[in-house]
HTML snippet that shows the backbone in 3Dmol.js (N, CA, C, O; Angstrom):
<script src="https://3Dmol.org/build/3Dmol-min.js"></script>
<div id="view" style="width:600px;height:400px;position:relative"></div>
<script>
const pdb = `
ATOM      1  N   MET A   1       6.379  -2.270 -19.774  1.00  0.00           N
ATOM      2  CA  MET A   1       7.292  -1.506 -18.863  1.00  0.00           C
ATOM      3  C   MET A   1       6.443  -0.742 -18.125  1.00  0.00           C
ATOM      4  O   MET A   1       6.699  -0.708 -16.921  1.00  0.00           O
ATOM      5  N   LYS A   2       5.367  -0.028 -18.561  1.00  0.00           N
ATOM      6  CA  LYS A   2       4.458   0.853 -17.950  1.00  0.00           C
ATOM      7  C   LYS A   2       3.826   0.097 -16.818  1.00  0.00           C
ATOM      8  O   LYS A   2       3.434   0.768 -15.863  1.00  0.00           O
ATOM      9  N   LYS A   3       3.660  -1.303 -16.787  1.00  0.00           N
ATOM     10  CA  LYS A   3       2.809  -1.984 -15.703  1.00  0.00           C
ATOM     11  C   LYS A   3       3.833  -2.173 -14.507  1.00  0.00           C
ATOM     12  O   LYS A   3       3.496  -2.138 -13.324  1.00  0.00           O
ATOM     13  N   ILE A   4       5.204  -2.391 -14.989  1.00  0.00           N
ATOM     14  CA  ILE A   4       6.055  -2.603 -13.889  1.00  0.00           C
ATOM     15  C   ILE A   4       6.411  -1.185 -13.196  1.00  0.00           C
ATOM     16  O   ILE A   4       6.878  -1.205 -12.057  1.00  0.00           O
ATOM     17  N   ILE A   5       6.250  -0.242 -13.706  1.00  0.00           N
ATOM     18  CA  ILE A   5       6.547   0.955 -13.146  1.00  0.00           C
ATOM     19  C   ILE A   5       5.414   1.388 -12.129  1.00  0.00           C
ATOM     20  O   ILE A   5       5.570   1.846 -10.997  1.00  0.00           O
ATOM     21  N   LEU A   6       4.259   1.137 -12.795  1.00  0.00           N
ATOM     22  CA  LEU A   6       3.038   1.274 -12.020  1.00  0.00           C
ATOM     23  C   LEU A   6       2.803   0.383 -10.702  1.00  0.00           C
ATOM     24  O   LEU A   6       2.232   0.746  -9.674  1.00  0.00           O
ATOM     25  N   GLY A   7       3.303  -0.703 -10.937  1.00  0.00           N
ATOM     26  CA  GLY A   7       3.428  -1.599  -9.769  1.00  0.00           C
ATOM     27  C   GLY A   7       4.310  -1.241  -8.615  1.00  0.00           C
ATOM     28  O   GLY A   7       3.917  -1.456  -7.469  1.00  0.00           O
ATOM     29  N   ILE A   8       5.475  -0.710  -8.851  1.00  0.00           N
ATOM     30  CA  ILE A   8       6.464  -0.266  -8.082  1.00  0.00           C
ATOM     31  C   ILE A   8       6.013   1.009  -7.509  1.00  0.00           C
ATOM     32  O   ILE A   8       6.388   1.259  -6.363  1.00  0.00           O
ATOM     33  N   LEU A   9       5.315   1.802  -8.084  1.00  0.00           N
ATOM     34  CA  LEU A   9       4.760   2.982  -7.641  1.00  0.00           C
ATOM     35  C   LEU A   9       3.664   2.700  -6.555  1.00  0.00           C
ATOM     36  O   LEU A   9       3.619   3.290  -5.476  1.00  0.00           O
ATOM     37  N   VAL A  10       2.819   1.764  -6.948  1.00  0.00           N
ATOM     38  CA  VAL A  10       1.640   1.383  -6.067  1.00  0.00           C
ATOM     39  C   VAL A  10       2.359   0.766  -4.653  1.00  0.00           C
ATOM     40  O   VAL A  10       1.934   1.088  -3.544  1.00  0.00           O
ATOM     41  N   CYS A  11       3.296   0.006  -4.806  1.00  0.00           N
ATOM     42  CA  CYS A  11       4.116  -0.563  -3.633  1.00  0.00           C
ATOM     43  C   CYS A  11       4.518   0.493  -2.831  1.00  0.00           C
ATOM     44  O   CYS A  11       4.269   0.431  -1.627  1.00  0.00           O
ATOM     45  N   ILE A  12       5.146   1.532  -3.330  1.00  0.00           N
ATOM     46  CA  ILE A  12       5.928   2.777  -2.683  1.00  0.00           C
ATOM     47  C   ILE A  12       4.781   3.352  -2.015  1.00  0.00           C
ATOM     48  O   ILE A  12       4.849   3.482  -0.793  1.00  0.00           O
ATOM     49  N   ILE A  13       3.693   3.731  -2.655  1.00  0.00           N
ATOM     50  CA  ILE A  13       2.572   4.477  -2.101  1.00  0.00           C
ATOM     51  C   ILE A  13       1.911   3.604  -0.885  1.00  0.00           C
ATOM     52  O   ILE A  13       1.567   4.192   0.140  1.00  0.00           O
ATOM     53  N   SER A  14       1.756   2.325  -1.005  1.00  0.00           N
ATOM     54  CA  SER A  14       1.283   1.487  -0.139  1.00  0.00           C
ATOM     55  C   SER A  14       1.995   1.515   1.239  1.00  0.00           C
ATOM     56  O   SER A  14       1.423   1.607   2.325  1.00  0.00           O
ATOM     57  N   LEU A  15       3.278   1.427   1.037  1.00  0.00           N
ATOM     58  CA  LEU A  15       4.296   1.493   2.153  1.00  0.00           C
ATOM     59  C   LEU A  15       4.334   2.776   2.844  1.00  0.00           C
ATOM     60  O   LEU A  15       4.489   2.807   4.065  1.00  0.00           O
ATOM     61  N   GLY A  16       4.200   3.868   2.128  1.00  0.00           N
ATOM     62  CA  GLY A  16       4.119   5.199   2.697  1.00  0.00           C
ATOM     63  C   GLY A  16       2.696   5.209   3.467  1.00  0.00           C
ATOM     64  O   GLY A  16       2.750   5.605   4.631  1.00  0.00           O
ATOM     65  N   ILE A  17       1.663   4.895   3.061  1.00  0.00           N
ATOM     66  CA  ILE A  17       0.388   4.752   3.760  1.00  0.00           C
ATOM     67  C   ILE A  17       0.567   3.953   4.965  1.00  0.00           C
ATOM     68  O   ILE A  17       0.222   4.483   6.021  1.00  0.00           O
ATOM     69  N   THR A  18       1.038   2.791   4.996  1.00  0.00           N
ATOM     70  CA  THR A  18       1.158   2.008   6.022  1.00  0.00           C
ATOM     71  C   THR A  18       2.006   2.714   7.133  1.00  0.00           C
ATOM     72  O   THR A  18       1.613   2.790   8.297  1.00  0.00           O
ATOM     73  N   PHE A  19       3.101   3.184   6.729  1.00  0.00           N
ATOM     74  CA  PHE A  19       4.039   3.804   7.798  1.00  0.00           C
ATOM     75  C   PHE A  19       3.368   5.142   8.415  1.00  0.00           C
ATOM     76  O   PHE A  19       3.410   5.420   9.614  1.00  0.00           O
ATOM     77  N   ALA A  20       2.848   5.794   7.591  1.00  0.00           N
ATOM     78  CA  ALA A  20       2.063   7.071   7.985  1.00  0.00           C
ATOM     79  C   ALA A  20       0.899   6.761   9.046  1.00  0.00           C
ATOM     80  O   ALA A  20       0.682   7.424  10.060  1.00  0.00           O
ATOM     81  N   THR A  21       0.173   5.594   8.607  1.00  0.00           N
ATOM     82  CA  THR A  21      -1.159   5.299   9.410  1.00  0.00           C
ATOM     83  C   THR A  21      -0.596   4.760  10.866  1.00  0.00           C
ATOM     84  O   THR A  21      -1.185   5.087  11.896  1.00  0.00           O
ATOM     85  N   PHE A  22       0.361   4.071  10.893  1.00  0.00           N
ATOM     86  CA  PHE A  22       0.919   3.430  12.169  1.00  0.00           C
ATOM     87  C   PHE A  22       1.523   4.467  12.963  1.00  0.00           C
ATOM     88  O   PHE A  22       1.329   4.547  14.176  1.00  0.00           O
ATOM     89  N   GLU A  23       2.287   5.303  12.282  1.00  0.00           N
ATOM     90  CA  GLU A  23       2.815   6.422  13.013  1.00  0.00           C
ATOM     91  C   GLU A  23       1.781   7.465  13.554  1.00  0.00           C
ATOM     92  O   GLU A  23       1.963   7.999  14.648  1.00  0.00           O
ATOM     93  N   THR A  24       0.669   7.755  12.756  1.00  0.00           N
ATOM     94  CA  THR A  24      -0.228   8.684  13.252  1.00  0.00           C
ATOM     95  C   THR A  24      -1.020   8.214  14.415  1.00  0.00           C
ATOM     96  O   THR A  24      -1.310   8.908  15.390  1.00  0.00           O
ATOM     97  N   PHE A  25      -1.379   6.835  14.203  1.00  0.00           N
ATOM     98  CA  PHE A  25      -2.243   6.351  15.418  1.00  0.00           C
ATOM     99  C   PHE A  25      -1.500   5.873  16.746  1.00  0.00           C
ATOM    100  O   PHE A  25      -2.035   5.388  17.743  1.00  0.00           O
ATOM    101  N   SER A  26       0.113   6.167  16.491  1.00  0.00           N
ATOM    102  CA  SER A  26       0.805   5.697  17.718  1.00  0.00           C
ATOM    103  C   SER A  26       0.799   4.219  17.855  1.00  0.00           C
ATOM    104  O   SER A  26       1.111   3.700  18.927  1.00  0.00           O
ATOM    105  N   TRP A  27       0.495   3.592  16.926  1.00  0.00           N
ATOM    106  CA  TRP A  27       0.438   1.999  17.161  1.00  0.00           C
ATOM    107  C   TRP A  27       2.000   1.473  17.059  1.00  0.00           C
ATOM    108  O   TRP A  27       2.299   0.379  17.537  1.00  0.00           O
ATOM    109  N   TYR A  28       2.802   2.159  16.526  1.00  0.00           N
ATOM    110  CA  TYR A  28       4.232   1.747  16.511  1.00  0.00           C
ATOM    111  C   TYR A  28       5.175   2.869  16.118  1.00  0.00           C
ATOM    112  O   TYR A  28       4.901   3.472  15.080  1.00  0.00           O
ATOM    113  N   HIS A  29       6.154   3.197  16.745  1.00  0.00           N
ATOM    114  CA  HIS A  29       7.017   4.269  16.587  1.00  0.00           C
ATOM    115  C   HIS A  29       8.275   3.598  15.809  1.00  0.00           C
ATOM    116  O   HIS A  29       8.809   2.620  16.331  1.00  0.00           O
ATOM    117  N   PHE A  30       8.758   4.096  14.582  1.00  0.00           N
ATOM    118  CA  PHE A  30       9.871   3.330  13.851  1.00  0.00           C
ATOM    119  C   PHE A  30      11.177   3.402  14.156  1.00  0.00           C
ATOM    120  O   PHE A  30      12.043   3.002  13.378  1.00  0.00           O
ATOM    121  N   GLY A  31      11.494   4.042  15.588  1.00  0.00           N
ATOM    122  CA  GLY A  31      12.831   3.865  15.965  1.00  0.00           C
ATOM    123  C   GLY A  31      13.056   2.432  16.815  1.00  0.00           C
ATOM    124  O   GLY A  31      14.193   2.076  17.125  1.00  0.00           O
ATOM    125  N   ASP A  32      12.009   1.740  17.119  1.00  0.00           N
ATOM    126  CA  ASP A  32      11.870   0.566  17.923  1.00  0.00           C
ATOM    127  C   ASP A  32      11.919  -0.654  17.091  1.00  0.00           C
ATOM    128  O   ASP A  32      11.518  -0.599  15.929  1.00  0.00           O
ATOM    129  N   ILE A  33      12.429  -1.874  17.652  1.00  0.00           N
ATOM    130  CA  ILE A  33      12.365  -2.990  16.877  1.00  0.00           C
ATOM    131  C   ILE A  33      10.925  -3.515  17.215  1.00  0.00           C
ATOM    132  O   ILE A  33      10.511  -3.587  18.373  1.00  0.00           O
ATOM    133  N   PRO A  34      10.068  -3.941  15.916  1.00  0.00           N
ATOM    134  CA  PRO A  34       8.854  -4.325  16.205  1.00  0.00           C
ATOM    135  C   PRO A  34       8.692  -5.638  16.775  1.00  0.00           C
ATOM    136  O   PRO A  34       9.562  -6.504  16.676  1.00  0.00           O
ATOM    137  N   THR A  35       7.626  -5.795  17.351  1.00  0.00           N
ATOM    138  CA  THR A  35       7.390  -7.153  18.060  1.00  0.00           C
ATOM    139  C   THR A  35       6.817  -8.035  16.984  1.00  0.00           C
ATOM    140  O   THR A  35       6.598  -7.473  15.910  1.00  0.00           O
ATOM    141  N   GLU A  36       6.542  -9.280  17.075  1.00  0.00           N
ATOM    142  CA  GLU A  36       5.806 -10.216  16.158  1.00  0.00           C
ATOM    143  C   GLU A  36       4.574  -9.623  15.818  1.00  0.00           C
ATOM    144  O   GLU A  36       4.246  -9.394  14.654  1.00  0.00           O
ATOM    145  N   VAL A  37       3.864  -9.360  16.836  1.00  0.00           N
ATOM    146  CA  VAL A  37       2.391  -8.762  16.493  1.00  0.00           C
ATOM    147  C   VAL A  37       2.517  -7.522  15.685  1.00  0.00           C
ATOM    148  O   VAL A  37       1.841  -7.458  14.658  1.00  0.00           O
ATOM    149  N   VAL A  38       3.211  -6.628  15.971  1.00  0.00           N
ATOM    150  CA  VAL A  38       3.295  -5.284  15.220  1.00  0.00           C
ATOM    151  C   VAL A  38       3.950  -5.614  13.842  1.00  0.00           C
ATOM    152  O   VAL A  38       3.581  -4.866  12.937  1.00  0.00           O
ATOM    153  N   LEU A  39       4.810  -6.542  13.515  1.00  0.00           N
ATOM    154  CA  LEU A  39       5.135  -6.983  12.248  1.00  0.00           C
ATOM    155  C   LEU A  39       3.977  -7.528  11.476  1.00  0.00           C
ATOM    156  O   LEU A  39       3.690  -7.138  10.344  1.00  0.00           O
ATOM    157  N   PHE A  40       3.394  -8.347  12.065  1.00  0.00           N
ATOM    158  CA  PHE A  40       2.223  -8.999  11.366  1.00  0.00           C
ATOM    159  C   PHE A  40       1.211  -8.159  10.992  1.00  0.00           C
ATOM    160  O   PHE A  40       0.598  -8.318   9.936  1.00  0.00           O
ATOM    161  N   ARG A  41       0.953  -7.154  11.875  1.00  0.00           N
ATOM    162  CA  ARG A  41       0.016  -6.038  11.528  1.00  0.00           C
ATOM    163  C   ARG A  41       0.334  -5.274  10.301  1.00  0.00           C
ATOM    164  O   ARG A  41      -0.423  -4.976   9.378  1.00  0.00           O
ATOM    165  N   LEU A  42       1.734  -4.980  10.475  1.00  0.00           N
ATOM    166  CA  LEU A  42       2.357  -3.966   9.344  1.00  0.00           C
ATOM    167  C   LEU A  42       2.156  -4.700   7.950  1.00  0.00           C
ATOM    168  O   LEU A  42       1.767  -4.094   6.952  1.00  0.00           O
ATOM    169  N   VAL A  43       2.414  -5.873   7.963  1.00  0.00           N
ATOM    170  CA  VAL A  43       2.590  -6.847   6.749  1.00  0.00           C
ATOM    171  C   VAL A  43       1.118  -6.939   6.202  1.00  0.00           C
ATOM    172  O   VAL A  43       0.877  -6.674   5.025  1.00  0.00           O
ATOM    173  N   VAL A  44       0.154  -7.317   7.078  1.00  0.00           N
ATOM    174  CA  VAL A  44      -1.289  -7.347   6.606  1.00  0.00           C
ATOM    175  C   VAL A  44      -1.762  -6.134   6.176  1.00  0.00           C
ATOM    176  O   VAL A  44      -2.381  -6.084   5.113  1.00  0.00           O
ATOM    177  N   PHE A  45      -1.559  -5.092   6.868  1.00  0.00           N
ATOM    178  CA  PHE A  45      -1.995  -3.780   6.486  1.00  0.00           C
ATOM    179  C   PHE A  45      -1.395  -3.325   5.166  1.00  0.00           C
ATOM    180  O   PHE A  45      -2.080  -2.779   4.301  1.00  0.00           O
ATOM    181  N   PHE A  46      -0.179  -3.550   5.046  1.00  0.00           N
ATOM    182  CA  PHE A  46       0.434  -3.191   3.595  1.00  0.00           C
ATOM    183  C   PHE A  46      -0.309  -4.067   2.511  1.00  0.00           C
ATOM    184  O   PHE A  46      -0.791  -3.537   1.510  1.00  0.00           O
ATOM    185  N   ILE A  47      -0.378  -5.302   2.722  1.00  0.00           N
ATOM    186  CA  ILE A  47      -0.954  -6.150   1.589  1.00  0.00           C
ATOM    187  C   ILE A  47      -2.612  -5.776   1.435  1.00  0.00           C
ATOM    188  O   ILE A  47      -3.196  -5.901   0.358  1.00  0.00           O
ATOM    189  N   ILE A  48      -3.055  -5.458   2.262  1.00  0.00           N
ATOM    190  CA  ILE A  48      -4.502  -5.032   2.123  1.00  0.00           C
ATOM    191  C   ILE A  48      -4.542  -3.536   1.453  1.00  0.00           C
ATOM    192  O   ILE A  48      -5.415  -3.267   0.628  1.00  0.00           O
ATOM    193  N   THR A  49      -3.752  -2.770   1.767  1.00  0.00           N
ATOM    194  CA  THR A  49      -3.464  -1.401   0.972  1.00  0.00           C
ATOM    195  C   THR A  49      -3.102  -1.577  -0.307  1.00  0.00           C
ATOM    196  O   THR A  49      -3.634  -0.888  -1.177  1.00  0.00           O
ATOM    197  N   ASN A  50      -2.244  -2.423  -0.589  1.00  0.00           N
ATOM    198  CA  ASN A  50      -1.555  -2.651  -1.978  1.00  0.00           C
ATOM    199  C   ASN A  50      -2.812  -3.370  -2.880  1.00  0.00           C
ATOM    200  O   ASN A  50      -2.979  -3.138  -4.078  1.00  0.00           O
ATOM    201  N   ILE A  51      -3.500  -4.112  -2.225  1.00  0.00           N
ATOM    202  CA  ILE A  51      -4.669  -4.846  -3.022  1.00  0.00           C
ATOM    203  C   ILE A  51      -5.548  -3.800  -3.380  1.00  0.00           C
ATOM    204  O   ILE A  51      -5.907  -3.751  -4.556  1.00  0.00           O
ATOM    205  N   ILE A  52      -6.000  -2.872  -2.502  1.00  0.00           N
ATOM    206  CA  ILE A  52      -7.006  -1.918  -2.740  1.00  0.00           C
ATOM    207  C   ILE A  52      -6.517  -0.779  -3.834  1.00  0.00           C
ATOM    208  O   ILE A  52      -7.312  -0.349  -4.669  1.00  0.00           O
ATOM    209  N   LEU A  53      -5.335  -0.387  -3.775  1.00  0.00           N
ATOM    210  CA  LEU A  53      -4.894   0.494  -4.672  1.00  0.00           C
ATOM    211  C   LEU A  53      -4.531   0.045  -5.941  1.00  0.00           C
ATOM    212  O   LEU A  53      -4.499   0.805  -6.909  1.00  0.00           O
ATOM    213  N   THR A  54      -4.180  -1.463  -6.015  1.00  0.00           N
ATOM    214  CA  THR A  54      -4.009  -2.147  -7.232  1.00  0.00           C
ATOM    215  C   THR A  54      -5.333  -2.186  -7.973  1.00  0.00           C
ATOM    216  O   THR A  54      -5.309  -1.872  -9.163  1.00  0.00           O
ATOM    217  N   GLY A  55      -6.440  -2.521  -7.436  1.00  0.00           N
ATOM    218  CA  GLY A  55      -7.726  -2.779  -7.729  1.00  0.00           C
ATOM    219  C   GLY A  55      -8.263  -1.384  -8.195  1.00  0.00           C
ATOM    220  O   GLY A  55      -8.869  -1.283  -9.262  1.00  0.00           O
ATOM    221  N   PHE A  56      -8.049  -0.388  -7.437  1.00  0.00           N
ATOM    222  CA  PHE A  56      -8.586   0.999  -7.834  1.00  0.00           C
ATOM    223  C   PHE A  56      -7.820   1.571  -9.151  1.00  0.00           C
ATOM    224  O   PHE A  56      -8.408   2.270  -9.975  1.00  0.00           O
ATOM    225  N   ILE A  57      -6.622   1.253  -9.253  1.00  0.00           N
ATOM    226  CA  ILE A  57      -6.037   1.638 -10.584  1.00  0.00           C
ATOM    227  C   ILE A  57      -6.337   0.726 -11.694  1.00  0.00           C
ATOM    228  O   ILE A  57      -6.325   1.173 -12.841  1.00  0.00           O
ATOM    229  N   LEU A  58      -6.578  -0.381 -11.491  1.00  0.00           N
ATOM    230  CA  LEU A  58      -7.096  -1.311 -12.566  1.00  0.00           C
ATOM    231  C   LEU A  58      -8.522  -0.841 -13.137  1.00  0.00           C
ATOM    232  O   LEU A  58      -8.839  -0.752 -14.323  1.00  0.00           O
ATOM    233  N   LEU A  59      -9.254  -0.580 -12.078  1.00  0.00           N
ATOM    234  CA  LEU A  59     -10.807  -0.123 -12.407  1.00  0.00           C
ATOM    235  C   LEU A  59     -10.607   1.423 -13.111  1.00  0.00           C
ATOM    236  O   LEU A  59     -11.500   1.737 -13.897  1.00  0.00           O
ATOM    237  N   ILE A  60      -9.773   2.178 -12.947  1.00  0.00           N
ATOM    238  CA  ILE A  60      -9.658   3.470 -13.543  1.00  0.00           C
ATOM    239  C   ILE A  60      -9.149   3.037 -15.015  1.00  0.00           C
ATOM    240  O   ILE A  60      -9.757   3.597 -15.927  1.00  0.00           O
ATOM    241  N   GLN A  61      -8.315   2.293 -15.328  1.00  0.00           N
ATOM    242  CA  GLN A  61      -7.695   1.886 -16.387  1.00  0.00           C
ATOM    243  C   GLN A  61      -8.788   1.161 -17.381  1.00  0.00           C
ATOM    244  O   GLN A  61      -8.818   1.388 -18.591  1.00  0.00           O
ATOM    245  N   ASN A  62      -9.615   0.327 -16.758  1.00  0.00           N
ATOM    246  CA  ASN A  62     -10.633  -0.205 -17.518  1.00  0.00           C
ATOM    247  C   ASN A  62     -11.600   0.723 -17.972  1.00  0.00           C
ATOM    248  O   ASN A  62     -12.092   0.612 -19.094  1.00  0.00           O
ATOM    249  N   LYS A  63     -11.955   1.755 -17.081  1.00  0.00           N
ATOM    250  CA  LYS A  63     -12.902   2.874 -17.608  1.00  0.00           C
ATOM    251  C   LYS A  63     -12.395   3.682 -18.600  1.00  0.00           C
ATOM    252  O   LYS A  63     -13.124   4.078 -19.509  1.00  0.00           O
ATOM    253  N   ALA A  64     -11.097   4.006 -18.525  1.00  0.00           N
ATOM    254  CA  ALA A  64     -10.493   4.723 -19.637  1.00  0.00           C
ATOM    255  C   ALA A  64     -10.372   4.043 -20.941  1.00  0.00           C
ATOM    256  O   ALA A  64     -10.367   4.653 -22.010  1.00  0.00           O
ATOM    257  N   LYS A  65     -10.260   2.573 -20.808  1.00  0.00           N
ATOM    258  CA  LYS A  65     -10.198   2.042 -22.080  1.00  0.00           C
ATOM    259  C   LYS A  65     -11.588   1.945 -22.789  1.00  0.00           C
ATOM    260  O   LYS A  65     -11.748   1.923 -24.009  1.00  0.00           O
ATOM    261  N   LYS A  66     -12.620   1.888 -21.787  1.00  0.00           N
ATOM    262  CA  LYS A  66     -14.107   1.841 -22.417  1.00  0.00           C
ATOM    263  C   LYS A  66     -14.391   3.064 -23.143  1.00  0.00           C
ATOM    264  O   LYS A  66     -15.047   3.060 -24.185  1.00  0.00           O
ATOM    265  N   LYS A  67     -13.907   4.115 -22.612  1.00  0.00           N
ATOM    266  CA  LYS A  67     -14.284   5.508 -23.171  1.00  0.00           C
ATOM    267  C   LYS A  67     -13.793   5.678 -24.601  1.00  0.00           C
ATOM    268  O   LYS A  67     -14.485   6.288 -25.417  1.00  0.00           O
ATOM    269  N   LYS A  68     -12.524   5.112 -24.948  1.00  0.00           N
ATOM    270  CA  LYS A  68     -11.917   5.314 -26.202  1.00  0.00           C
ATOM    271  C   LYS A  68     -12.735   4.270 -27.173  1.00  0.00           C
ATOM    272  O   LYS A  68     -12.452   4.188 -28.368  1.00  0.00           O
TER     273      LYS A  68
END
`;
const viewer = $3Dmol.createViewer("view");
viewer.addModel(pdb, "pdb");
viewer.setStyle({}, {cartoon: {color: "spectrum"}});
viewer.zoomTo();
viewer.render();
</script>
């Protein structure tokens, strides 16, 4: 159960980072309909961010288990 909640939390954080980054750099304004290129960039950025955050969390968990 803990892993499911952690996975959902990572997805929400990744989505927030993706939206914030695209809005901050004015790559896309979220009131408009995305073009195919922008949608592709959003999906790729989200996947990469999700992989990085998941790896970071797994690394922290492994270090915590080794200390015990």
